[in-house]
C-alpha positions, 0 to 999 in steps of 0.5 A: 508527525513525519509521514512516508508514502510507499508505492509498490511497482513492477513494470507498469510505468503508465500506472505509476505515472497516474499514481504519482500525479494523484500524489501531487494533487493531495490536500496534504502531501506526505513528507516523502515518497518511496517507490518500492520497485520489484525489479522494473525495467529502465523505463520505470527508472527514467519516469521516476527520474523525470518526476524527481526533477520537480517533485515538491518532496523527496522521491526515493527510488528503492529498486531490487533485482527482478527475481519473481514476485517478491513484494515483501522484500521490496516493501521492506527495502522501501520501509528501511529507506523511509524516515517517516514516523507514520507509513502509508503503503499503496500499490502502484495501481492505486490512484488516490483521492485528493484527501487520501494522505490527509485521511490516513493522518487524521485517523492515525492513533497510537496502538492502531493501524489502518485498513482502508478500501478501494474502488475497482475500475474496469478495463474501459474506465481505466483506459479513459483515465489513462487518456484523460485523467478522468476518475469515476463518479458514483453514477459511472458504469464499469466499476465495482465496490461503488460505495467506496467512492463516497468521501464523507467525513461525517459518515467516516466517523460513524461507520469506521470501526475497530475490526480485529480480523485479517478479512478484507486485508488489502496491503494496497491501502494500509497505514501503520506506525514505524515503531510497530512495523519494526517491532514485528520485523516488517513483511515476511520475506518467506513469501515469494509469489502472489498471495497472503503476505499482507494477511500474515503481516496483519496477523502479526500486528494483531498478535502484538495487541494492536487494533485495526481501524477499518476506515470507511468513506475516507482514504479512497483509492481507485484501483486500475484494471489489470490482469490478475497475478499468477496464483501458483505459489498460493498453496505454499503461502497458505502454509506460512500464513497458517503457521503464523496463525496457529503459533500466534507469531508476533515477529517473522525471522526473515524480514526487515532487519535484513536491510539494516544497512539501508535504515534511515 
């Protein structure tokens, strides 16, 4: 199967550079990378152009005008420009374990989508990574979710499980089949501002009779420290989520099909 890796980003080129460098170290490269850029400045475009000159696979820059936090639209634009049968999405602050792409691919099954975890790095260890490229070990300080550092294929087979809930949804580390995301019309672009767009997306996948695999001890991402986004739109976003839950919606109206002209 052809695999697309989609990376969201917004005005943090240092983190994006670290993420792209971790892509280059993968035991199994994706077939393409698409940067879902929510309106970054020209310095991000310059960085991507620099990588494009030597990147071993297609590296596509999908940019939209900066008009507030519009992650749903940004992801939909990138999905439309992608061509993979299987799509992995991460945030631009998630540095990848070297087996990351391979883990998602090995666990991909028809009728399922994948949610994997992350290790949260503190401010000091994030600064260390930027300075030296060093990643934490199980015994490092200044990290949260320490058990998520463990990569073990045997443990992964034992502890990964079906979990058809929206709890612990993190769109910073998910994967799904292209056909499935198109059938629900992608992310709901009614969401503007941080919060709940990923949970609502998961509910529609579950309402479409798909199963969620909660991937443990594999698909490891290292979440770089940053200040939290504004929650001022959360009340409105909660209402959109509740509408999807109460009406068992499978498809959003304001979604991926708006970008038909970009579909690969």
